[in-house]
Chimera marker file (.cmm) of the C-alpha trace (Angstrom):
<marker_set name="trace">
<marker id="1" x="-27.744" y="-31.706" z="-23.977" r="1" g="1" b="0" radius="0.5"/>
<marker id="2" x="-25.030" y="-29.335" z="-22.370" r="1" g="1" b="0" radius="0.5"/>
<marker id="3" x="-21.968" y="-31.213" z="-21.099" r="1" g="1" b="0" radius="0.5"/>
<marker id="4" x="-19.938" y="-30.177" z="-18.186" r="1" g="1" b="0" radius="0.5"/>
<marker id="5" x="-17.342" y="-29.218" z="-20.274" r="1" g="1" b="0" radius="0.5"/>
<marker id="6" x="-19.478" y="-27.119" z="-22.283" r="1" g="1" b="0" radius="0.5"/>
<marker id="7" x="-20.982" y="-25.593" z="-19.102" r="1" g="1" b="0" radius="0.5"/>
<marker id="8" x="-17.173" y="-24.986" z="-17.785" r="1" g="1" b="0" radius="0.5"/>
<marker id="9" x="-16.356" y="-23.412" z="-21.106" r="1" g="1" b="0" radius="0.5"/>
<marker id="10" x="-19.160" y="-21.114" z="-20.674" r="1" g="1" b="0" radius="0.5"/>
<marker id="11" x="-18.210" y="-19.963" z="-17.201" r="1" g="1" b="0" radius="0.5"/>
<marker id="12" x="-14.568" y="-19.424" z="-17.922" r="1" g="1" b="0" radius="0.5"/>
<marker id="13" x="-13.432" y="-15.964" z="-16.765" r="1" g="1" b="0" radius="0.5"/>
<marker id="14" x="-13.016" y="-13.919" z="-19.897" r="1" g="1" b="0" radius="0.5"/>
<marker id="15" x="-10.010" y="-11.719" z="-17.883" r="1" g="1" b="0" radius="0.5"/>
<marker id="16" x="-8.240" y="-14.693" z="-16.809" r="1" g="1" b="0" radius="0.5"/>
<marker id="17" x="-8.488" y="-16.435" z="-20.247" r="1" g="1" b="0" radius="0.5"/>
<marker id="18" x="-6.503" y="-13.722" z="-21.903" r="1" g="1" b="0" radius="0.5"/>
<marker id="19" x="-3.030" y="-14.561" z="-22.306" r="1" g="1" b="0" radius="0.5"/>
<marker id="20" x="-1.688" y="-11.162" z="-20.819" r="1" g="1" b="0" radius="0.5"/>
<marker id="21" x="-3.242" y="-12.340" z="-17.548" r="1" g="1" b="0" radius="0.5"/>
<marker id="22" x="-0.167" y="-14.411" z="-16.586" r="1" g="1" b="0" radius="0.5"/>
<marker id="23" x="2.275" y="-11.935" z="-17.673" r="1" g="1" b="0" radius="0.5"/>
<marker id="24" x="3.026" y="-10.591" z="-14.125" r="1" g="1" b="0" radius="0.5"/>
<marker id="25" x="6.787" y="-10.393" z="-14.203" r="1" g="1" b="0" radius="0.5"/>
<marker id="26" x="8.023" y="-7.243" z="-12.244" r="1" g="1" b="0" radius="0.5"/>
<marker id="27" x="9.080" y="-4.611" z="-14.358" r="1" g="1" b="0" radius="0.5"/>
<marker id="28" x="10.847" y="-2.704" z="-11.437" r="1" g="1" b="0" radius="0.5"/>
<marker id="29" x="13.273" y="-4.894" z="-10.113" r="1" g="1" b="0" radius="0.5"/>
<marker id="30" x="16.454" y="-5.377" z="-8.625" r="1" g="1" b="0" radius="0.5"/>
<marker id="31" x="18.175" y="-8.906" z="-9.552" r="1" g="1" b="0" radius="0.5"/>
<marker id="32" x="14.596" y="-10.175" z="-9.658" r="1" g="1" b="0" radius="0.5"/>
<marker id="33" x="13.444" y="-8.721" z="-6.495" r="1" g="1" b="0" radius="0.5"/>
<marker id="34" x="10.292" y="-6.015" z="-7.210" r="1" g="1" b="0" radius="0.5"/>
<marker id="35" x="11.170" y="-2.453" z="-5.763" r="1" g="1" b="0" radius="0.5"/>
<marker id="36" x="7.723" y="-1.893" z="-4.831" r="1" g="1" b="0" radius="0.5"/>
<marker id="37" x="7.560" y="-4.582" z="-2.341" r="1" g="1" b="0" radius="0.5"/>
<marker id="38" x="11.103" y="-3.320" z="-1.088" r="1" g="1" b="0" radius="0.5"/>
<marker id="39" x="10.006" y="-0.069" z="-0.543" r="1" g="1" b="0" radius="0.5"/>
<marker id="40" x="6.380" y="-0.587" z="1.013" r="1" g="1" b="0" radius="0.5"/>
<marker id="41" x="7.565" y="-1.729" z="4.629" r="1" g="1" b="0" radius="0.5"/>
<marker id="42" x="9.076" y="1.802" z="5.108" r="1" g="1" b="0" radius="0.5"/>
<marker id="43" x="5.526" y="3.601" z="4.731" r="1" g="1" b="0" radius="0.5"/>
<marker id="44" x="3.658" y="0.757" z="6.764" r="1" g="1" b="0" radius="0.5"/>
<marker id="45" x="6.110" y="0.884" z="9.419" r="1" g="1" b="0" radius="0.5"/>
<marker id="46" x="6.379" y="4.379" z="9.884" r="1" g="1" b="0" radius="0.5"/>
<marker id="47" x="2.357" y="5.191" z="9.913" r="1" g="1" b="0" radius="0.5"/>
<marker id="48" x="1.940" y="2.875" z="12.773" r="1" g="1" b="0" radius="0.5"/>
<marker id="49" x="4.745" y="4.298" z="14.587" r="1" g="1" b="0" radius="0.5"/>
<marker id="50" x="3.302" y="7.790" z="14.059" r="1" g="1" b="0" radius="0.5"/>
<marker id="51" x="0.026" y="6.479" z="15.702" r="1" g="1" b="0" radius="0.5"/>
<marker id="52" x="2.013" y="5.072" z="18.228" r="1" g="1" b="0" radius="0.5"/>
<marker id="53" x="4.017" y="8.228" z="18.886" r="1" g="1" b="0" radius="0.5"/>
<marker id="54" x="0.370" y="10.185" z="19.022" r="1" g="1" b="0" radius="0.5"/>
<marker id="55" x="-0.920" y="7.910" z="21.473" r="1" g="1" b="0" radius="0.5"/>
<marker id="56" x="2.301" y="8.200" z="23.835" r="1" g="1" b="0" radius="0.5"/>
<marker id="57" x="2.243" y="11.754" z="23.610" r="1" g="1" b="0" radius="0.5"/>
<marker id="58" x="-1.444" y="11.450" z="24.619" r="1" g="1" b="0" radius="0.5"/>
<marker id="59" x="-0.706" y="9.706" z="27.375" r="1" g="1" b="0" radius="0.5"/>
<marker id="60" x="2.566" y="11.157" z="28.786" r="1" g="1" b="0" radius="0.5"/>
<marker id="61" x="2.665" y="15.144" z="27.289" r="1" g="1" b="0" radius="0.5"/>
<marker id="62" x="5.990" y="14.756" z="26.646" r="1" g="1" b="0" radius="0.5"/>
<marker id="63" x="7.033" y="16.888" z="23.173" r="1" g="1" b="0" radius="0.5"/>
<marker id="64" x="9.475" y="14.087" z="21.920" r="1" g="1" b="0" radius="0.5"/>
<marker id="65" x="6.747" y="11.975" z="21.019" r="1" g="1" b="0" radius="0.5"/>
<marker id="66" x="4.907" y="15.123" z="19.324" r="1" g="1" b="0" radius="0.5"/>
<marker id="67" x="8.193" y="15.311" z="17.183" r="1" g="1" b="0" radius="0.5"/>
<marker id="68" x="8.552" y="11.544" z="16.801" r="1" g="1" b="0" radius="0.5"/>
<marker id="69" x="5.174" y="11.598" z="15.203" r="1" g="1" b="0" radius="0.5"/>
<marker id="70" x="5.804" y="14.738" z="12.788" r="1" g="1" b="0" radius="0.5"/>
<marker id="71" x="8.914" y="13.017" z="11.644" r="1" g="1" b="0" radius="0.5"/>
<marker id="72" x="7.111" y="9.401" z="11.262" r="1" g="1" b="0" radius="0.5"/>
<marker id="73" x="4.349" y="11.093" z="9.174" r="1" g="1" b="0" radius="0.5"/>
<marker id="74" x="6.938" y="12.844" z="7.042" r="1" g="1" b="0" radius="0.5"/>
<marker id="75" x="8.756" y="9.903" z="6.298" r="1" g="1" b="0" radius="0.5"/>
<marker id="76" x="5.629" y="7.914" z="5.713" r="1" g="1" b="0" radius="0.5"/>
<marker id="77" x="4.738" y="10.343" z="2.930" r="1" g="1" b="0" radius="0.5"/>
<marker id="78" x="7.878" y="10.640" z="1.387" r="1" g="1" b="0" radius="0.5"/>
<marker id="79" x="8.715" y="6.852" z="1.468" r="1" g="1" b="0" radius="0.5"/>
<marker id="80" x="5.178" y="6.010" z="0.570" r="1" g="1" b="0" radius="0.5"/>
<marker id="81" x="5.856" y="8.262" z="-2.411" r="1" g="1" b="0" radius="0.5"/>
<marker id="82" x="8.597" y="6.390" z="-3.938" r="1" g="1" b="0" radius="0.5"/>
<marker id="83" x="6.916" y="3.205" z="-3.117" r="1" g="1" b="0" radius="0.5"/>
<marker id="84" x="3.655" y="4.623" z="-4.836" r="1" g="1" b="0" radius="0.5"/>
<marker id="85" x="5.957" y="5.322" z="-7.950" r="1" g="1" b="0" radius="0.5"/>
<marker id="86" x="7.358" y="2.171" z="-8.469" r="1" g="1" b="0" radius="0.5"/>
<marker id="87" x="3.789" y="0.309" z="-7.725" r="1" g="1" b="0" radius="0.5"/>
<marker id="88" x="2.397" y="2.797" z="-10.445" r="1" g="1" b="0" radius="0.5"/>
<marker id="89" x="4.835" y="1.922" z="-13.010" r="1" g="1" b="0" radius="0.5"/>
<marker id="90" x="4.112" y="-1.788" z="-12.369" r="1" g="1" b="0" radius="0.5"/>
<marker id="91" x="0.818" y="-1.227" z="-12.489" r="1" g="1" b="0" radius="0.5"/>
<marker id="92" x="0.635" y="0.286" z="-15.932" r="1" g="1" b="0" radius="0.5"/>
<marker id="93" x="3.326" y="-1.774" z="-17.600" r="1" g="1" b="0" radius="0.5"/>
<marker id="94" x="2.567" y="-5.271" z="-16.701" r="1" g="1" b="0" radius="0.5"/>
<marker id="95" x="-0.762" y="-6.191" z="-18.273" r="1" g="1" b="0" radius="0.5"/>
<marker id="96" x="-1.101" y="-9.377" z="-15.733" r="1" g="1" b="0" radius="0.5"/>
<marker id="97" x="-0.992" y="-6.698" z="-12.657" r="1" g="1" b="0" radius="0.5"/>
<marker id="98" x="-3.299" y="-4.439" z="-14.656" r="1" g="1" b="0" radius="0.5"/>
<marker id="99" x="-5.781" y="-7.252" z="-15.073" r="1" g="1" b="0" radius="0.5"/>
<marker id="100" x="-6.685" y="-7.810" z="-11.729" r="1" g="1" b="0" radius="0.5"/>
<marker id="101" x="-9.217" y="-6.088" z="-9.765" r="1" g="1" b="0" radius="0.5"/>
<marker id="102" x="-7.066" y="-6.202" z="-6.453" r="1" g="1" b="0" radius="0.5"/>
<marker id="103" x="-4.767" y="-4.490" z="-8.186" r="1" g="1" b="0" radius="0.5"/>
<marker id="104" x="-6.815" y="-1.106" z="-8.634" r="1" g="1" b="0" radius="0.5"/>
<marker id="105" x="-8.198" y="-1.489" z="-5.435" r="1" g="1" b="0" radius="0.5"/>
<marker id="106" x="-4.729" y="-1.688" z="-3.841" r="1" g="1" b="0" radius="0.5"/>
<marker id="107" x="-3.903" y="1.352" z="-6.027" r="1" g="1" b="0" radius="0.5"/>
<marker id="108" x="-6.854" y="3.511" z="-5.144" r="1" g="1" b="0" radius="0.5"/>
<marker id="109" x="-6.827" y="2.697" z="-1.219" r="1" g="1" b="0" radius="0.5"/>
<marker id="110" x="-2.708" y="3.521" z="-1.451" r="1" g="1" b="0" radius="0.5"/>
<marker id="111" x="-3.306" y="6.624" z="-3.152" r="1" g="1" b="0" radius="0.5"/>
<marker id="112" x="-6.003" y="7.661" z="-0.616" r="1" g="1" b="0" radius="0.5"/>
<marker id="113" x="-3.210" y="6.436" z="2.489" r="1" g="1" b="0" radius="0.5"/>
<marker id="114" x="-0.839" y="8.681" z="0.519" r="1" g="1" b="0" radius="0.5"/>
<marker id="115" x="-3.201" y="11.816" z="0.773" r="1" g="1" b="0" radius="0.5"/>
<marker id="116" x="-4.342" y="10.919" z="4.348" r="1" g="1" b="0" radius="0.5"/>
<marker id="117" x="-0.311" y="10.866" z="5.344" r="1" g="1" b="0" radius="0.5"/>
<marker id="118" x="0.280" y="14.082" z="3.128" r="1" g="1" b="0" radius="0.5"/>
<marker id="119" x="-2.260" y="15.916" z="5.059" r="1" g="1" b="0" radius="0.5"/>
<marker id="120" x="-1.386" y="14.478" z="8.697" r="1" g="1" b="0" radius="0.5"/>
<marker id="121" x="2.454" y="15.887" z="7.718" r="1" g="1" b="0" radius="0.5"/>
<marker id="122" x="1.396" y="19.074" z="6.582" r="1" g="1" b="0" radius="0.5"/>
<marker id="123" x="-1.178" y="19.889" z="9.547" r="1" g="1" b="0" radius="0.5"/>
<marker id="124" x="1.676" y="19.116" z="11.892" r="1" g="1" b="0" radius="0.5"/>
<marker id="125" x="4.286" y="21.538" z="10.079" r="1" g="1" b="0" radius="0.5"/>
<marker id="126" x="2.797" y="24.611" z="11.793" r="1" g="1" b="0" radius="0.5"/>
<marker id="127" x="3.022" y="23.425" z="15.192" r="1" g="1" b="0" radius="0.5"/>
<marker id="128" x="3.430" y="19.648" z="15.911" r="1" g="1" b="0" radius="0.5"/>
<marker id="129" x="2.704" y="19.460" z="19.795" r="1" g="1" b="0" radius="0.5"/>
<marker id="130" x="-0.687" y="21.560" z="19.242" r="1" g="1" b="0" radius="0.5"/>
<marker id="131" x="-1.552" y="19.279" z="16.071" r="1" g="1" b="0" radius="0.5"/>
<marker id="132" x="-1.391" y="16.047" z="17.645" r="1" g="1" b="0" radius="0.5"/>
<marker id="133" x="-4.678" y="16.429" z="19.907" r="1" g="1" b="0" radius="0.5"/>
<marker id="134" x="-7.297" y="15.565" z="18.481" r="1" g="1" b="0" radius="0.5"/>
<marker id="135" x="-6.839" y="15.919" z="14.591" r="1" g="1" b="0" radius="0.5"/>
<marker id="136" x="-3.314" y="14.886" z="14.595" r="1" g="1" b="0" radius="0.5"/>
<marker id="137" x="-4.238" y="11.476" z="16.135" r="1" g="1" b="0" radius="0.5"/>
<marker id="138" x="-7.427" y="10.850" z="14.217" r="1" g="1" b="0" radius="0.5"/>
<marker id="139" x="-5.403" y="11.341" z="10.993" r="1" g="1" b="0" radius="0.5"/>
<marker id="140" x="-2.837" y="8.891" z="12.276" r="1" g="1" b="0" radius="0.5"/>
<marker id="141" x="-5.559" y="6.394" z="13.094" r="1" g="1" b="0" radius="0.5"/>
<marker id="142" x="-7.050" y="6.886" z="9.897" r="1" g="1" b="0" radius="0.5"/>
<marker id="143" x="-3.638" y="5.925" z="8.260" r="1" g="1" b="0" radius="0.5"/>
<marker id="144" x="-3.336" y="3.051" z="10.264" r="1" g="1" b="0" radius="0.5"/>
<marker id="145" x="-6.726" y="1.856" z="9.001" r="1" g="1" b="0" radius="0.5"/>
<marker id="146" x="-5.648" y="2.573" z="5.586" r="1" g="1" b="0" radius="0.5"/>
<marker id="147" x="-2.237" y="0.927" z="5.761" r="1" g="1" b="0" radius="0.5"/>
<marker id="148" x="-4.209" y="-2.182" z="6.804" r="1" g="1" b="0" radius="0.5"/>
<marker id="149" x="-6.881" y="-2.244" z="3.721" r="1" g="1" b="0" radius="0.5"/>
<marker id="150" x="-3.902" y="-1.601" z="1.307" r="1" g="1" b="0" radius="0.5"/>
<marker id="151" x="-1.860" y="-4.124" z="2.845" r="1" g="1" b="0" radius="0.5"/>
<marker id="152" x="-4.984" y="-6.489" z="2.749" r="1" g="1" b="0" radius="0.5"/>
<marker id="153" x="-4.947" y="-5.879" z="-1.108" r="1" g="1" b="0" radius="0.5"/>
<marker id="154" x="-1.445" y="-5.974" z="-1.569" r="1" g="1" b="0" radius="0.5"/>
<marker id="155" x="-1.232" y="-9.166" z="0.227" r="1" g="1" b="0" radius="0.5"/>
<marker id="156" x="-4.290" y="-10.539" z="-1.824" r="1" g="1" b="0" radius="0.5"/>
<marker id="157" x="-1.660" y="-9.950" z="-4.969" r="1" g="1" b="0" radius="0.5"/>
<marker id="158" x="0.977" y="-11.761" z="-3.403" r="1" g="1" b="0" radius="0.5"/>
<marker id="159" x="-0.481" y="-14.855" z="-1.945" r="1" g="1" b="0" radius="0.5"/>
<marker id="160" x="-3.401" y="-15.195" z="-4.106" r="1" g="1" b="0" radius="0.5"/>
<marker id="161" x="-2.002" y="-13.984" z="-7.471" r="1" g="1" b="0" radius="0.5"/>
<marker id="162" x="1.817" y="-14.767" z="-6.900" r="1" g="1" b="0" radius="0.5"/>
<marker id="163" x="2.551" y="-11.187" z="-7.997" r="1" g="1" b="0" radius="0.5"/>
<marker id="164" x="6.071" y="-9.951" z="-6.942" r="1" g="1" b="0" radius="0.5"/>
<marker id="165" x="7.086" y="-13.643" z="-6.484" r="1" g="1" b="0" radius="0.5"/>
<marker id="166" x="9.645" y="-15.476" z="-8.270" r="1" g="1" b="0" radius="0.5"/>
<marker id="167" x="8.628" y="-18.155" z="-10.774" r="1" g="1" b="0" radius="0.5"/>
<marker id="168" x="11.853" y="-19.846" z="-10.614" r="1" g="1" b="0" radius="0.5"/>
<marker id="169" x="11.832" y="-20.669" z="-6.887" r="1" g="1" b="0" radius="0.5"/>
<marker id="170" x="15.250" y="-18.341" z="-6.489" r="1" g="1" b="0" radius="0.5"/>
<link id1="1" id2="2" r="1" g="1" b="0" radius="0.2"/>
<link id1="2" id2="3" r="1" g="1" b="0" radius="0.2"/>
<link id1="3" id2="4" r="1" g="1" b="0" radius="0.2"/>
<link id1="4" id2="5" r="1" g="1" b="0" radius="0.2"/>
<link id1="5" id2="6" r="1" g="1" b="0" radius="0.2"/>
<link id1="6" id2="7" r="1" g="1" b="0" radius="0.2"/>
<link id1="7" id2="8" r="1" g="1" b="0" radius="0.2"/>
<link id1="8" id2="9" r="1" g="1" b="0" radius="0.2"/>
<link id1="9" id2="10" r="1" g="1" b="0" radius="0.2"/>
<link id1="10" id2="11" r="1" g="1" b="0" radius="0.2"/>
<link id1="11" id2="12" r="1" g="1" b="0" radius="0.2"/>
<link id1="12" id2="13" r="1" g="1" b="0" radius="0.2"/>
<link id1="13" id2="14" r="1" g="1" b="0" radius="0.2"/>
<link id1="14" id2="15" r="1" g="1" b="0" radius="0.2"/>
<link id1="15" id2="16" r="1" g="1" b="0" radius="0.2"/>
<link id1="16" id2="17" r="1" g="1" b="0" radius="0.2"/>
<link id1="17" id2="18" r="1" g="1" b="0" radius="0.2"/>
<link id1="18" id2="19" r="1" g="1" b="0" radius="0.2"/>
<link id1="19" id2="20" r="1" g="1" b="0" radius="0.2"/>
<link id1="20" id2="21" r="1" g="1" b="0" radius="0.2"/>
<link id1="21" id2="22" r="1" g="1" b="0" radius="0.2"/>
<link id1="22" id2="23" r="1" g="1" b="0" radius="0.2"/>
<link id1="23" id2="24" r="1" g="1" b="0" radius="0.2"/>
<link id1="24" id2="25" r="1" g="1" b="0" radius="0.2"/>
<link id1="25" id2="26" r="1" g="1" b="0" radius="0.2"/>
<link id1="26" id2="27" r="1" g="1" b="0" radius="0.2"/>
<link id1="27" id2="28" r="1" g="1" b="0" radius="0.2"/>
<link id1="28" id2="29" r="1" g="1" b="0" radius="0.2"/>
<link id1="29" id2="30" r="1" g="1" b="0" radius="0.2"/>
<link id1="30" id2="31" r="1" g="1" b="0" radius="0.2"/>
<link id1="31" id2="32" r="1" g="1" b="0" radius="0.2"/>
<link id1="32" id2="33" r="1" g="1" b="0" radius="0.2"/>
<link id1="33" id2="34" r="1" g="1" b="0" radius="0.2"/>
<link id1="34" id2="35" r="1" g="1" b="0" radius="0.2"/>
<link id1="35" id2="36" r="1" g="1" b="0" radius="0.2"/>
<link id1="36" id2="37" r="1" g="1" b="0" radius="0.2"/>
<link id1="37" id2="38" r="1" g="1" b="0" radius="0.2"/>
<link id1="38" id2="39" r="1" g="1" b="0" radius="0.2"/>
<link id1="39" id2="40" r="1" g="1" b="0" radius="0.2"/>
<link id1="40" id2="41" r="1" g="1" b="0" radius="0.2"/>
<link id1="41" id2="42" r="1" g="1" b="0" radius="0.2"/>
<link id1="42" id2="43" r="1" g="1" b="0" radius="0.2"/>
<link id1="43" id2="44" r="1" g="1" b="0" radius="0.2"/>
<link id1="44" id2="45" r="1" g="1" b="0" radius="0.2"/>
<link id1="45" id2="46" r="1" g="1" b="0" radius="0.2"/>
<link id1="46" id2="47" r="1" g="1" b="0" radius="0.2"/>
<link id1="47" id2="48" r="1" g="1" b="0" radius="0.2"/>
<link id1="48" id2="49" r="1" g="1" b="0" radius="0.2"/>
<link id1="49" id2="50" r="1" g="1" b="0" radius="0.2"/>
<link id1="50" id2="51" r="1" g="1" b="0" radius="0.2"/>
<link id1="51" id2="52" r="1" g="1" b="0" radius="0.2"/>
<link id1="52" id2="53" r="1" g="1" b="0" radius="0.2"/>
<link id1="53" id2="54" r="1" g="1" b="0" radius="0.2"/>
<link id1="54" id2="55" r="1" g="1" b="0" radius="0.2"/>
<link id1="55" id2="56" r="1" g="1" b="0" radius="0.2"/>
<link id1="56" id2="57" r="1" g="1" b="0" radius="0.2"/>
<link id1="57" id2="58" r="1" g="1" b="0" radius="0.2"/>
<link id1="58" id2="59" r="1" g="1" b="0" radius="0.2"/>
<link id1="59" id2="60" r="1" g="1" b="0" radius="0.2"/>
<link id1="60" id2="61" r="1" g="1" b="0" radius="0.2"/>
<link id1="61" id2="62" r="1" g="1" b="0" radius="0.2"/>
<link id1="62" id2="63" r="1" g="1" b="0" radius="0.2"/>
<link id1="63" id2="64" r="1" g="1" b="0" radius="0.2"/>
<link id1="64" id2="65" r="1" g="1" b="0" radius="0.2"/>
<link id1="65" id2="66" r="1" g="1" b="0" radius="0.2"/>
<link id1="66" id2="67" r="1" g="1" b="0" radius="0.2"/>
<link id1="67" id2="68" r="1" g="1" b="0" radius="0.2"/>
<link id1="68" id2="69" r="1" g="1" b="0" radius="0.2"/>
<link id1="69" id2="70" r="1" g="1" b="0" radius="0.2"/>
<link id1="70" id2="71" r="1" g="1" b="0" radius="0.2"/>
<link id1="71" id2="72" r="1" g="1" b="0" radius="0.2"/>
<link id1="72" id2="73" r="1" g="1" b="0" radius="0.2"/>
<link id1="73" id2="74" r="1" g="1" b="0" radius="0.2"/>
<link id1="74" id2="75" r="1" g="1" b="0" radius="0.2"/>
<link id1="75" id2="76" r="1" g="1" b="0" radius="0.2"/>
<link id1="76" id2="77" r="1" g="1" b="0" radius="0.2"/>
<link id1="77" id2="78" r="1" g="1" b="0" radius="0.2"/>
<link id1="78" id2="79" r="1" g="1" b="0" radius="0.2"/>
<link id1="79" id2="80" r="1" g="1" b="0" radius="0.2"/>
<link id1="80" id2="81" r="1" g="1" b="0" radius="0.2"/>
<link id1="81" id2="82" r="1" g="1" b="0" radius="0.2"/>
<link id1="82" id2="83" r="1" g="1" b="0" radius="0.2"/>
<link id1="83" id2="84" r="1" g="1" b="0" radius="0.2"/>
<link id1="84" id2="85" r="1" g="1" b="0" radius="0.2"/>
<link id1="85" id2="86" r="1" g="1" b="0" radius="0.2"/>
<link id1="86" id2="87" r="1" g="1" b="0" radius="0.2"/>
<link id1="87" id2="88" r="1" g="1" b="0" radius="0.2"/>
<link id1="88" id2="89" r="1" g="1" b="0" radius="0.2"/>
<link id1="89" id2="90" r="1" g="1" b="0" radius="0.2"/>
<link id1="90" id2="91" r="1" g="1" b="0" radius="0.2"/>
<link id1="91" id2="92" r="1" g="1" b="0" radius="0.2"/>
<link id1="92" id2="93" r="1" g="1" b="0" radius="0.2"/>
<link id1="93" id2="94" r="1" g="1" b="0" radius="0.2"/>
<link id1="94" id2="95" r="1" g="1" b="0" radius="0.2"/>
<link id1="95" id2="96" r="1" g="1" b="0" radius="0.2"/>
<link id1="96" id2="97" r="1" g="1" b="0" radius="0.2"/>
<link id1="97" id2="98" r="1" g="1" b="0" radius="0.2"/>
<link id1="98" id2="99" r="1" g="1" b="0" radius="0.2"/>
<link id1="99" id2="100" r="1" g="1" b="0" radius="0.2"/>
<link id1="100" id2="101" r="1" g="1" b="0" radius="0.2"/>
<link id1="101" id2="102" r="1" g="1" b="0" radius="0.2"/>
<link id1="102" id2="103" r="1" g="1" b="0" radius="0.2"/>
<link id1="103" id2="104" r="1" g="1" b="0" radius="0.2"/>
<link id1="104" id2="105" r="1" g="1" b="0" radius="0.2"/>
<link id1="105" id2="106" r="1" g="1" b="0" radius="0.2"/>
<link id1="106" id2="107" r="1" g="1" b="0" radius="0.2"/>
<link id1="107" id2="108" r="1" g="1" b="0" radius="0.2"/>
<link id1="108" id2="109" r="1" g="1" b="0" radius="0.2"/>
<link id1="109" id2="110" r="1" g="1" b="0" radius="0.2"/>
<link id1="110" id2="111" r="1" g="1" b="0" radius="0.2"/>
<link id1="111" id2="112" r="1" g="1" b="0" radius="0.2"/>
<link id1="112" id2="113" r="1" g="1" b="0" radius="0.2"/>
<link id1="113" id2="114" r="1" g="1" b="0" radius="0.2"/>
<link id1="114" id2="115" r="1" g="1" b="0" radius="0.2"/>
<link id1="115" id2="116" r="1" g="1" b="0" radius="0.2"/>
<link id1="116" id2="117" r="1" g="1" b="0" radius="0.2"/>
<link id1="117" id2="118" r="1" g="1" b="0" radius="0.2"/>
<link id1="118" id2="119" r="1" g="1" b="0" radius="0.2"/>
<link id1="119" id2="120" r="1" g="1" b="0" radius="0.2"/>
<link id1="120" id2="121" r="1" g="1" b="0" radius="0.2"/>
<link id1="121" id2="122" r="1" g="1" b="0" radius="0.2"/>
<link id1="122" id2="123" r="1" g="1" b="0" radius="0.2"/>
<link id1="123" id2="124" r="1" g="1" b="0" radius="0.2"/>
<link id1="124" id2="125" r="1" g="1" b="0" radius="0.2"/>
<link id1="125" id2="126" r="1" g="1" b="0" radius="0.2"/>
<link id1="126" id2="127" r="1" g="1" b="0" radius="0.2"/>
<link id1="127" id2="128" r="1" g="1" b="0" radius="0.2"/>
<link id1="128" id2="129" r="1" g="1" b="0" radius="0.2"/>
<link id1="129" id2="130" r="1" g="1" b="0" radius="0.2"/>
<link id1="130" id2="131" r="1" g="1" b="0" radius="0.2"/>
<link id1="131" id2="132" r="1" g="1" b="0" radius="0.2"/>
<link id1="132" id2="133" r="1" g="1" b="0" radius="0.2"/>
<link id1="133" id2="134" r="1" g="1" b="0" radius="0.2"/>
<link id1="134" id2="135" r="1" g="1" b="0" radius="0.2"/>
<link id1="135" id2="136" r="1" g="1" b="0" radius="0.2"/>
<link id1="136" id2="137" r="1" g="1" b="0" radius="0.2"/>
<link id1="137" id2="138" r="1" g="1" b="0" radius="0.2"/>
<link id1="138" id2="139" r="1" g="1" b="0" radius="0.2"/>
<link id1="139" id2="140" r="1" g="1" b="0" radius="0.2"/>
<link id1="140" id2="141" r="1" g="1" b="0" radius="0.2"/>
<link id1="141" id2="142" r="1" g="1" b="0" radius="0.2"/>
<link id1="142" id2="143" r="1" g="1" b="0" radius="0.2"/>
<link id1="143" id2="144" r="1" g="1" b="0" radius="0.2"/>
<link id1="144" id2="145" r="1" g="1" b="0" radius="0.2"/>
<link id1="145" id2="146" r="1" g="1" b="0" radius="0.2"/>
<link id1="146" id2="147" r="1" g="1" b="0" radius="0.2"/>
<link id1="147" id2="148" r="1" g="1" b="0" radius="0.2"/>
<link id1="148" id2="149" r="1" g="1" b="0" radius="0.2"/>
<link id1="149" id2="150" r="1" g="1" b="0" radius="0.2"/>
<link id1="150" id2="151" r="1" g="1" b="0" radius="0.2"/>
<link id1="151" id2="152" r="1" g="1" b="0" radius="0.2"/>
<link id1="152" id2="153" r="1" g="1" b="0" radius="0.2"/>
<link id1="153" id2="154" r="1" g="1" b="0" radius="0.2"/>
<link id1="154" id2="155" r="1" g="1" b="0" radius="0.2"/>
<link id1="155" id2="156" r="1" g="1" b="0" radius="0.2"/>
<link id1="156" id2="157" r="1" g="1" b="0" radius="0.2"/>
<link id1="157" id2="158" r="1" g="1" b="0" radius="0.2"/>
<link id1="158" id2="159" r="1" g="1" b="0" radius="0.2"/>
<link id1="159" id2="160" r="1" g="1" b="0" radius="0.2"/>
<link id1="160" id2="161" r="1" g="1" b="0" radius="0.2"/>
<link id1="161" id2="162" r="1" g="1" b="0" radius="0.2"/>
<link id1="162" id2="163" r="1" g="1" b="0" radius="0.2"/>
<link id1="163" id2="164" r="1" g="1" b="0" radius="0.2"/>
<link id1="164" id2="165" r="1" g="1" b="0" radius="0.2"/>
<link id1="165" id2="166" r="1" g="1" b="0" radius="0.2"/>
<link id1="166" id2="167" r="1" g="1" b="0" radius="0.2"/>
<link id1="167" id2="168" r="1" g="1" b="0" radius="0.2"/>
<link id1="168" id2="169" r="1" g="1" b="0" radius="0.2"/>
<link id1="169" id2="170" r="1" g="1" b="0" radius="0.2"/>
</marker_set>
C-alpha cells in the first residue's frame, strides 16, 4: 500500500527540488535593488508612448507626433538593450532564475521585442513621417503587444517566484 507521503515524494518536481532552485539573489544590483527591474520601465513606457504618438499622428497629421514616435522607438530600443543586458547577465549567472521556465519565456519574448523595436526605429530613420502609416503604426502596435507578453512573464517571476525582491524585507 502506497502512503500519501510516498505518493507526494513521487510527484516532487525535480527542478524545484534542486538546491540551486532557491538561489535567486540578484547578481546585478545596486544596494540590493536589481538593475534589470530599474531599467525595464523605460522601454516599456517608451514603446507604449511610440504607439500613442503614432496614433496621434494618424489622427492629427502633425509631424511633431511622427518625430516623437521616432525618438520614442529609438530610446525604447536603446534602453531595452541596457535592460536586456542586465537581465541576460542575471539569467545566465543566477541558477534559481535559470531553472524557471518563465525566465526563458520572458527572455525569448523580450529579445523578440528588442528586434521589433530595432526594426521600428530603423524603418523610421529614412523618413519618419512617411514611415508611420501603415507599417510604423503596425510595428508600434506589435511592440506594445510584446511588451504585454514580456511584462506578464516578468511579473510572474516577481510575484510568483519572488525574483528581484528582497528576502530581508528591507
